[in-house]
MARTI-830932 format. One line per 5 residues: number of its first residue (from 1); their letters; for each residue x, y, z of N, C-alpha, C, O. Coordinates in nm, 2 decimals. Each point is the difference from the previous one (the first is absolute). Example, Ala and Ser with C-alpha at 12.3 -4.5 7.8 and 13.67 -1.06 7.14 Angstrom:
# residues 2
1	as	1.32,-0.57,0.78,-0.09,0.12,0.00,0.09,0.12,0.00,0.10,0.00,0.07 ~ -0.14,0.11,-0.14,0.09,0.11,0.00,-0.08,0.11,0.08,0.05,0.11,0.01 .
This chain:
# residues 175
1	xxxxx	0.09,-0.12,-0.02,-0.13,0.12,0.01,0.18,0.12,0.03,0.11,0.00,0.05 ~ -0.19,0.08,-0.13,0.01,0.14,-0.04,-0.02,0.12,0.11,-0.10,0.06,-0.02 ~ 0.15,-0.02,0.12,-0.04,0.08,0.08,0.07,0.11,-0.01,0.12,0.01,0.00 ~ -0.23,0.14,0.01,0.04,0.09,-0.02,-0.03,0.12,0.16,-0.11,-0.01,0.05 ~ 0.24,0.13,0.05,-0.08,0.04,0.07,0.10,0.14,-0.07,0.11,0.03,-0.07 .
6	xxxxx	-0.24,0.03,0.16,0.05,0.18,-0.06,-0.02,0.11,0.09,0.00,-0.04,0.11 ~ -0.01,0.13,-0.13,-0.03,0.07,0.14,0.12,0.15,0.03,0.12,0.00,0.00 ~ -0.20,0.09,0.01,0.13,0.13,0.05,0.11,-0.06,0.10,0.00,-0.10,0.08 ~ 0.11,0.20,-0.10,0.08,-0.02,0.08,0.02,0.02,0.14,-0.01,0.11,0.05 ~ 0.04,-0.20,0.03,-0.05,-0.03,0.16,-0.08,-0.11,0.00,0.01,-0.05,0.11 .
11	xxxxx	-0.12,-0.03,-0.19,-0.12,-0.04,-0.01,0.00,-0.11,0.08,-0.09,-0.05,0.08 ~ 0.23,-0.01,-0.10,0.04,-0.15,0.04,0.00,-0.10,-0.04,-0.01,-0.10,0.07 ~ 0.03,0.14,-0.27,-0.03,-0.11,-0.09,0.21,-0.01,-0.03,0.01,0.01,-0.12 ~ 0.04,-0.02,0.15,0.09,-0.08,-0.04,0.03,-0.08,0.15,0.03,-0.12,0.01 ~ -0.05,0.23,0.13,0.00,-0.14,0.12,-0.12,-0.10,0.01,0.05,-0.09,0.06 .
16	xxxxx	-0.14,0.06,-0.09,-0.12,-0.12,-0.06,0.06,-0.01,-0.10,0.07,-0.09,0.02 ~ -0.05,0.13,-0.10,0.05,-0.12,-0.15,0.13,-0.06,0.00,0.02,-0.08,-0.09 ~ 0.09,0.11,0.18,0.04,-0.06,0.09,-0.05,-0.15,0.06,0.04,-0.11,-0.04 ~ -0.14,0.14,0.15,-0.01,-0.09,0.06,-0.02,-0.11,-0.08,0.06,-0.10,0.04 ~ -0.13,0.09,-0.17,-0.14,-0.07,-0.02,0.08,-0.06,-0.06,0.01,-0.12,0.01 .
21	xxxxx	0.11,0.20,-0.12,0.13,-0.08,-0.14,0.03,-0.11,0.15,-0.02,-0.12,-0.03 ~ 0.06,0.13,0.15,0.10,-0.10,0.10,-0.09,-0.12,0.02,0.04,-0.11,-0.02 ~ -0.20,0.14,0.05,-0.06,-0.09,0.03,-0.07,-0.07,-0.13,-0.04,-0.11,0.02 ~ 0.03,0.16,-0.12,-0.03,-0.09,-0.12,0.15,-0.04,-0.10,0.01,-0.07,-0.11 ~ 0.07,0.12,0.19,0.14,-0.06,-0.11,0.00,0.08,-0.12,0.04,-0.06,-0.10 .
26	xxxxx	-0.07,0.17,0.09,0.02,0.02,-0.14,0.02,0.14,-0.03,-0.07,0.08,0.06 ~ 0.19,-0.03,-0.17,0.07,0.08,0.06,-0.11,0.20,-0.05,-0.10,0.01,-0.07 ~ 0.18,0.10,0.13,-0.11,0.06,-0.01,0.11,0.10,-0.06,0.13,0.00,0.02 ~ -0.21,0.10,-0.12,0.09,0.09,-0.10,-0.07,0.12,0.06,-0.12,-0.01,0.03 ~ 0.20,0.12,-0.01,0.00,0.15,0.10,0.03,0.07,-0.11,0.10,-0.02,-0.07 .
31	xxxxx	-0.24,0.15,0.02,0.03,0.15,-0.06,0.13,0.04,0.04,0.12,0.02,-0.05 ~ -0.21,0.00,0.19,0.09,0.08,0.07,0.09,-0.01,0.07,0.03,0.10,0.06 ~ 0.06,-0.21,-0.04,0.17,-0.03,-0.02,0.06,0.04,-0.11,0.11,0.05,-0.01 ~ -0.22,-0.07,-0.09,0.10,0.01,-0.16,0.03,0.16,0.01,0.11,0.05,-0.02 ~ -0.23,0.03,0.07,0.00,0.13,-0.02,0.12,0.10,0.05,0.08,0.08,-0.04 .
36	xxxxx	-0.12,-0.16,0.20,0.08,0.04,0.11,0.14,0.00,-0.04,0.09,0.09,0.02 ~ -0.08,-0.20,-0.08,0.17,-0.07,-0.04,0.03,0.12,-0.09,0.08,0.08,0.05 ~ -0.13,-0.06,-0.18,0.04,0.10,-0.02,-0.01,0.14,0.01,0.05,0.10,-0.06 ~ -0.14,-0.12,0.14,0.09,0.16,0.09,0.11,-0.01,0.04,0.09,0.07,-0.04 ~ -0.07,-0.16,0.14,0.12,0.03,0.05,0.07,-0.02,-0.11,0.07,0.10,-0.04 .
41	xxxxx	-0.06,-0.23,-0.05,0.12,-0.02,-0.09,0.02,0.22,-0.10,0.08,0.02,-0.09 ~ -0.16,0.09,0.14,0.05,0.09,-0.08,0.02,0.12,0.14,0.02,0.12,-0.01 ~ -0.02,-0.20,0.16,0.07,0.06,0.07,-0.14,0.17,0.02,0.02,0.12,0.00 ~ -0.16,-0.24,0.02,-0.10,0.17,0.03,-0.12,-0.05,0.02,-0.03,-0.10,-0.06 ~ -0.06,0.18,0.18,-0.08,-0.03,0.07,-0.14,-0.06,-0.14,-0.03,0.00,-0.12 .
46	xxxxx	-0.03,-0.07,0.26,-0.12,-0.01,-0.08,-0.09,0.12,-0.06,-0.03,-0.03,-0.11 ~ -0.01,0.11,0.14,-0.05,0.07,-0.05,0.11,0.07,-0.13,-0.02,-0.01,-0.12 ~ 0.13,0.07,0.17,0.11,0.06,-0.15,-0.05,-0.12,-0.14,-0.03,0.01,-0.12 ~ 0.04,-0.13,0.23,0.02,-0.14,-0.18,-0.20,0.02,-0.02,-0.04,-0.07,-0.09 ~ -0.03,0.12,0.15,-0.13,-0.01,-0.08,0.00,0.11,-0.12,-0.02,-0.01,-0.12 .
51	xxxxx	0.06,0.14,0.25,0.04,0.09,-0.12,0.05,0.00,-0.12,-0.03,0.08,-0.09 ~ 0.11,-0.19,0.09,0.15,-0.03,-0.15,-0.15,-0.05,-0.05,-0.06,0.05,-0.09 ~ 0.02,-0.19,0.17,-0.12,-0.05,-0.08,-0.09,0.06,-0.09,-0.07,-0.05,-0.09 ~ 0.08,0.15,0.13,-0.19,0.13,-0.07,0.08,0.01,-0.09,-0.05,-0.05,-0.11 ~ 0.19,0.11,0.08,0.09,0.06,-0.11,-0.04,-0.13,-0.13,-0.06,0.00,-0.10 .
56	xxxxx	0.16,-0.12,0.21,0.01,-0.12,-0.10,-0.10,-0.14,0.03,-0.01,-0.08,0.09 ~ -0.07,0.09,-0.22,-0.08,-0.12,0.06,0.01,-0.13,-0.04,-0.09,-0.08,-0.01 ~ 0.24,0.07,-0.02,0.10,-0.14,-0.08,-0.01,-0.06,0.16,0.01,-0.12,0.01 ~ -0.02,0.19,0.12,0.04,-0.07,0.06,-0.17,-0.04,0.07,0.03,-0.11,0.03 ~ -0.09,0.12,-0.01,-0.15,-0.05,0.03,0.02,-0.08,-0.15,0.10,-0.07,0.00 .
61	xxxxx	-0.17,0.07,-0.13,0.03,-0.06,-0.08,0.07,-0.13,0.04,-0.08,-0.10,0.00 ~ 0.26,0.06,0.04,0.04,-0.09,0.01,-0.07,-0.08,0.10,-0.05,-0.12,0.00 ~ 0.05,0.23,0.11,-0.02,-0.11,0.16,-0.18,0.00,-0.08,-0.01,-0.11,0.04 ~ -0.06,0.13,-0.07,-0.12,-0.05,-0.06,-0.06,-0.11,-0.06,-0.10,-0.07,0.03 ~ 0.22,0.05,-0.17,0.01,-0.11,-0.06,0.05,-0.11,0.04,-0.05,-0.11,-0.04 .
66	xxxxx	0.18,0.14,0.13,0.04,-0.11,0.09,-0.07,-0.12,0.07,0.00,-0.12,0.00 ~ -0.09,0.24,0.07,-0.16,-0.09,0.09,-0.08,-0.03,-0.11,-0.06,-0.10,0.03 ~ 0.01,0.15,-0.16,-0.10,-0.02,-0.02,0.03,-0.15,-0.13,-0.10,-0.06,-0.05 ~ 0.31,0.01,0.00,0.05,-0.09,-0.04,-0.04,-0.15,0.08,-0.07,-0.10,-0.03 ~ 0.17,0.17,0.21,-0.05,-0.12,0.05,-0.10,-0.05,0.04,-0.01,-0.12,0.02 .
71	xxxxx	-0.11,0.22,0.00,-0.11,-0.04,0.04,-0.10,-0.09,-0.08,-0.09,-0.07,0.04 ~ 0.14,0.13,-0.19,-0.08,-0.11,-0.10,0.10,-0.13,-0.02,-0.03,-0.10,-0.08 ~ 0.12,0.11,0.14,0.04,-0.18,-0.02,0.00,-0.04,0.05,0.00,-0.12,-0.02 ~ -0.01,0.15,0.14,0.00,-0.10,0.16,-0.14,-0.01,0.08,-0.07,0.09,0.04 ~ 0.05,-0.27,-0.03,-0.06,-0.06,0.04,-0.05,0.00,0.20,-0.10,0.00,0.06 .
76	xxxxx	0.27,0.01,-0.02,0.00,-0.03,0.12,0.12,0.12,0.06,0.12,-0.02,0.04 ~ -0.18,0.13,-0.04,0.02,0.17,0.08,-0.06,0.04,0.07,-0.11,-0.04,0.02 ~ 0.17,0.17,0.06,-0.04,0.07,0.05,0.10,0.15,-0.07,0.12,0.03,-0.01 ~ -0.31,0.07,-0.06,0.07,0.12,-0.02,0.04,0.08,0.08,0.01,-0.06,0.11 ~ 0.03,0.18,-0.11,-0.04,0.06,0.17,0.07,0.14,-0.12,0.11,0.03,-0.04 .
81	xxxxx	-0.27,0.02,0.05,0.09,0.19,0.00,-0.14,0.05,-0.07,-0.05,-0.07,-0.08 ~ 0.00,0.20,0.11,-0.05,0.11,-0.02,-0.08,-0.05,-0.15,-0.12,0.02,-0.01 ~ 0.19,-0.05,-0.07,-0.11,0.02,-0.15,-0.01,-0.13,-0.06,-0.02,-0.02,-0.12 ~ 0.07,-0.13,0.26,0.00,-0.14,-0.08,-0.10,-0.03,-0.02,-0.04,-0.03,-0.11 ~ -0.03,0.03,0.25,-0.16,-0.03,-0.06,-0.08,0.09,-0.17,-0.08,-0.05,-0.08 .
86	xxxxx	0.12,0.12,0.07,-0.04,0.08,-0.15,0.12,-0.07,-0.11,-0.04,-0.02,-0.12 ~ 0.15,-0.02,0.15,0.07,-0.08,-0.11,-0.02,-0.16,0.01,0.08,-0.05,-0.08 ~ -0.15,-0.04,0.14,0.00,-0.11,0.00,-0.16,-0.05,-0.06,-0.10,0.06,0.03 ~ 0.09,-0.13,-0.09,-0.11,0.00,-0.06,-0.08,-0.18,0.07,-0.12,-0.05,0.00 ~ 0.16,0.04,0.02,-0.04,-0.15,0.10,0.02,-0.01,0.11,0.10,-0.07,-0.02 .
91	xxxxx	-0.09,0.08,0.14,0.06,0.04,0.12,-0.15,0.03,0.10,-0.11,0.05,-0.02 ~ 0.16,-0.08,0.09,-0.04,-0.01,0.13,-0.01,0.15,0.08,0.04,-0.01,0.12 ~ -0.08,0.14,-0.16,0.06,0.14,0.02,-0.06,0.03,0.13,-0.12,-0.02,0.00 ~ 0.18,0.07,0.11,0.01,0.03,0.14,0.07,0.20,-0.01,0.08,0.08,-0.06 ~ -0.17,-0.08,0.16,0.06,0.16,-0.01,-0.01,0.07,0.15,-0.11,0.03,0.06 .
96	xxxxx	0.25,-0.02,-0.02,-0.04,0.02,0.16,0.02,0.16,0.00,0.09,0.06,-0.07 ~ -0.19,-0.03,0.16,0.02,0.18,0.04,-0.01,-0.03,0.15,-0.02,-0.10,0.07 ~ 0.05,0.24,-0.05,-0.04,0.06,0.14,0.05,0.15,-0.01,0.09,0.04,-0.08 ~ -0.15,0.06,0.16,0.03,0.14,0.04,0.11,0.06,-0.02,0.09,-0.05,0.06 ~ -0.05,0.17,-0.16,0.11,0.03,0.02,0.09,0.01,0.12,0.10,-0.08,0.02 .
101	xxxxx	-0.15,0.19,0.09,0.05,-0.07,0.12,0.11,-0.04,0.03,0.11,0.04,0.01 ~ -0.21,-0.24,0.02,0.01,-0.05,0.00,0.15,-0.07,-0.09,0.10,-0.03,0.05 ~ -0.12,0.03,-0.16,0.12,-0.04,-0.11,0.10,0.10,0.02,0.10,-0.01,-0.07 ~ -0.11,0.09,0.13,0.16,0.11,0.05,0.02,-0.05,0.07,0.11,-0.07,-0.01 ~ -0.20,0.05,0.16,0.10,-0.03,0.12,0.06,-0.09,-0.06,0.12,0.00,0.02 .
106	xxxxx	-0.16,-0.11,-0.10,0.08,-0.16,-0.07,0.11,0.04,-0.01,0.10,-0.04,0.05 ~ -0.13,0.17,-0.15,0.16,-0.04,-0.05,0.10,0.10,0.03,0.11,0.02,-0.05 ~ -0.21,0.07,0.18,0.14,0.07,0.11,0.02,-0.16,0.03,0.05,-0.06,-0.09 ~ -0.06,0.00,0.18,0.02,-0.09,0.09,0.13,-0.14,-0.12,0.10,-0.06,0.04 ~ -0.16,0.07,-0.22,0.12,-0.07,-0.03,0.08,0.06,-0.05,0.11,-0.05,-0.03 .
111	xxxxx	-0.13,0.16,0.02,0.10,0.06,-0.04,0.09,0.13,0.03,0.10,0.05,-0.05 ~ -0.19,-0.03,0.18,0.11,0.12,0.05,-0.07,0.18,-0.02,-0.10,0.06,-0.05 ~ 0.20,-0.03,0.11,-0.08,0.14,-0.07,-0.15,0.08,0.13,-0.05,-0.05,0.10 ~ 0.03,0.15,-0.14,-0.08,0.12,0.08,-0.16,-0.06,-0.08,-0.01,-0.06,-0.11 ~ -0.08,0.09,0.20,-0.11,-0.05,-0.05,-0.07,0.13,-0.11,-0.12,0.02,-0.04 .
116	xxxxx	0.22,0.05,0.03,-0.10,0.10,-0.03,0.06,-0.01,-0.16,-0.08,0.00,-0.09 ~ 0.25,-0.01,0.06,0.07,-0.02,-0.09,-0.02,-0.17,-0.10,0.08,-0.04,-0.09 ~ -0.18,-0.02,0.13,-0.03,-0.10,-0.02,-0.10,0.03,-0.08,-0.01,-0.03,-0.11 ~ -0.09,0.09,0.21,-0.15,0.09,-0.05,0.00,0.00,-0.15,-0.07,-0.06,-0.08 ~ 0.18,0.17,0.06,0.01,0.11,-0.07,0.06,-0.13,-0.15,-0.03,0.01,-0.12 .
121	xxxxx	0.09,-0.09,0.17,0.11,-0.05,-0.11,-0.16,-0.09,-0.09,-0.05,0.00,-0.11 ~ 0.04,-0.06,0.21,-0.15,-0.16,0.00,-0.06,0.12,-0.10,0.01,-0.02,-0.12 ~ -0.09,0.13,0.16,-0.13,0.11,-0.09,0.08,0.02,-0.16,-0.06,0.01,-0.11 ~ 0.21,-0.01,0.12,0.03,0.06,-0.10,0.04,-0.14,-0.11,0.02,0.03,-0.12 ~ -0.01,-0.16,0.18,0.02,-0.07,-0.07,-0.14,-0.03,-0.05,0.01,-0.02,-0.12 .
126	xxxxx	-0.09,0.01,0.16,-0.14,-0.09,0.02,-0.04,0.12,-0.12,0.01,-0.07,-0.10 ~ -0.06,0.22,0.05,0.01,0.01,-0.07,0.11,0.01,-0.16,-0.04,0.01,-0.12 ~ 0.13,-0.02,0.17,0.12,-0.01,-0.14,-0.09,-0.12,-0.01,-0.10,0.00,-0.07 ~ 0.13,-0.09,0.11,-0.09,-0.19,-0.05,-0.14,0.07,-0.07,0.03,0.09,-0.08 ~ -0.17,-0.13,0.10,-0.07,0.07,0.01,0.02,0.05,-0.17,-0.06,-0.04,-0.10 .
131	xxxxx	0.14,0.12,0.11,0.03,0.10,-0.14,-0.01,-0.06,-0.11,-0.07,0.02,-0.10 ~ 0.20,-0.13,0.13,0.08,-0.08,-0.05,-0.09,-0.04,-0.07,-0.03,0.03,-0.11 ~ -0.01,-0.13,0.21,-0.07,-0.11,-0.07,-0.15,0.02,-0.05,-0.08,-0.09,-0.03 ~ 0.05,0.19,0.03,-0.15,0.07,-0.08,0.08,0.06,-0.16,-0.08,0.03,-0.10 ~ 0.15,-0.02,0.09,0.14,0.04,-0.11,-0.03,-0.08,-0.08,-0.08,0.00,-0.09 .
136	xxxxx	0.18,-0.12,0.14,0.07,-0.06,0.01,-0.09,-0.14,-0.09,0.02,-0.03,-0.12 ~ -0.10,-0.02,0.20,-0.13,-0.10,0.00,-0.13,0.08,-0.01,-0.08,-0.05,-0.08 ~ 0.04,0.14,0.13,-0.15,0.03,-0.01,-0.02,-0.09,0.12,-0.07,-0.10,-0.01 ~ 0.10,0.13,0.08,-0.01,-0.15,0.12,-0.04,0.15,0.13,0.08,0.09,0.03 ~ -0.17,-0.10,0.00,-0.08,0.05,0.17,0.11,-0.07,0.12,0.04,-0.11,0.01 .
141	xxxxx	-0.02,0.20,0.06,0.09,-0.16,0.11,-0.12,-0.02,0.10,-0.03,-0.11,0.05 ~ -0.05,0.23,-0.01,-0.14,0.01,0.05,-0.11,-0.07,-0.02,-0.10,0.01,0.07 ~ 0.10,-0.11,-0.19,-0.11,-0.05,-0.09,0.05,-0.15,0.07,0.08,-0.08,-0.05 ~ -0.17,0.06,0.21,0.05,-0.14,0.04,-0.10,-0.15,-0.09,0.00,-0.12,0.03 ~ -0.06,0.16,-0.11,-0.13,-0.08,-0.06,0.10,-0.15,-0.07,-0.05,-0.11,-0.02 .
146	xxxxx	0.18,0.13,-0.01,0.07,-0.13,-0.08,-0.01,-0.11,0.09,-0.01,-0.11,-0.03 ~ 0.02,0.16,0.15,0.10,-0.09,0.13,-0.14,-0.07,0.00,-0.11,0.05,-0.03 ~ 0.15,-0.23,0.09,-0.10,-0.02,0.10,-0.01,-0.04,0.12,-0.07,-0.09,0.03 ~ 0.15,0.16,0.05,-0.08,0.00,0.09,0.12,0.13,0.10,0.12,0.00,-0.03 ~ -0.17,0.08,0.12,0.06,0.13,0.01,-0.02,-0.01,0.17,-0.11,-0.02,0.06 .
151	xxxxx	0.27,0.02,0.04,-0.01,-0.03,0.17,0.07,0.14,-0.01,0.07,0.07,-0.08 ~ -0.13,-0.05,0.21,0.09,0.16,0.06,0.05,-0.08,0.13,-0.06,-0.07,0.08 ~ 0.24,0.12,-0.12,0.05,-0.04,0.09,0.01,0.09,0.17,0.06,-0.03,0.10 ~ -0.13,0.13,-0.12,0.01,0.05,0.13,-0.07,-0.05,0.10,0.01,0.05,0.11 ~ -0.13,-0.18,-0.14,-0.07,-0.06,0.08,0.07,-0.11,0.05,-0.06,-0.04,0.11 .
156	xxxxx	0.13,-0.01,-0.13,0.06,-0.16,0.05,0.21,0.04,-0.04,0.06,0.10,-0.03 ~ -0.03,-0.23,0.06,0.23,0.07,-0.02,-0.02,-0.13,-0.06,-0.09,-0.08,0.02 ~ 0.20,0.09,-0.12,-0.01,-0.09,-0.11,0.00,-0.12,0.00,0.00,-0.04,-0.11 ~ 0.00,-0.05,0.21,-0.03,-0.17,0.01,-0.15,-0.03,0.03,-0.08,-0.09,-0.02 ~ 0.08,0.24,0.11,-0.22,-0.01,-0.06,-0.04,-0.03,-0.16,-0.07,-0.09,-0.04 .
161	xxxxx	0.13,0.20,-0.06,-0.06,0.07,-0.10,0.08,-0.18,-0.10,-0.06,-0.08,-0.07 ~ 0.21,0.07,0.13,0.04,-0.12,-0.06,-0.14,-0.13,-0.01,-0.06,0.00,-0.10 ~ 0.04,-0.08,0.21,-0.10,-0.05,0.02,-0.10,0.00,-0.08,-0.03,-0.09,-0.07 ~ -0.03,0.20,0.06,-0.10,0.00,-0.09,-0.01,0.01,-0.10,-0.10,-0.02,-0.07 ~ 0.21,0.05,0.02,0.03,0.05,-0.12,0.01,-0.21,-0.05,-0.09,-0.02,-0.07 .
166	xxxxx	0.17,-0.09,0.09,0.01,-0.07,0.05,-0.16,-0.10,-0.03,-0.02,-0.09,-0.07 ~ -0.04,0.14,0.14,-0.14,-0.06,-0.04,-0.06,0.04,-0.09,-0.09,-0.07,-0.03 ~ 0.09,0.16,-0.03,0.03,0.07,-0.14,0.00,-0.07,-0.11,-0.09,-0.04,-0.08 ~ 0.26,0.04,0.08,0.07,-0.09,-0.08,0.00,-0.15,0.01,0.07,-0.06,-0.08 ~ -0.15,0.00,0.17,0.00,-0.16,0.00,-0.14,0.02,-0.05,-0.03,-0.09,-0.07 .
171	xxxxx	-0.05,0.17,0.09,-0.15,-0.04,-0.07,0.03,0.02,-0.11,-0.02,-0.10,-0.07 ~ 0.09,0.21,-0.01,0.03,-0.01,-0.16,0.06,-0.15,-0.03,-0.05,-0.05,-0.10 ~ 0.16,-0.03,0.17,0.06,-0.11,-0.09,0.14,0.08,0.06,0.05,0.10,-0.05 ~ -0.02,-0.16,0.15,0.15,0.08,0.08,0.09,-0.08,-0.15,-0.04,-0.07,-0.09 ~ 0.20,0.14,0.13,0.05,-0.03,-0.08,0.10,-0.10,0.03,0.07,-0.04,-0.09 .
């Protein structure tokens, strides 16, 4: 089974994706890791790299094409990324959401810095990404209608969410 897990920064997609990948003994491909790695290689922050990607669509196109190719050529994989559910044709598609303040607190806990700095970076990053997704793919990131399941991660911890998702995955025909 192909599973996509999508959500905004700090929603818990990577954490839950890793837990599910471990449980089902399948590979997880993360678009966020690719994006963060590219930013680090260039020696810039995520916000700076987002602005660079705004003026250089080839960055998003490369990441998205790679995800789409992987999603449409594999049947036993977890694909994690903001557009993963949009890129995969034949997948169980999950969106994990949480309020902005909750997500920013998680980002601060994970990456450090102040809440105010991370809030500004997150708001800028999300605005930049939303603009790029609309311009490059005509995708409205706020349209959740393509997802089979939407879960609010502010209500439960990663283990409860993982258990909930395992039940849904198993009901669809597990890995």
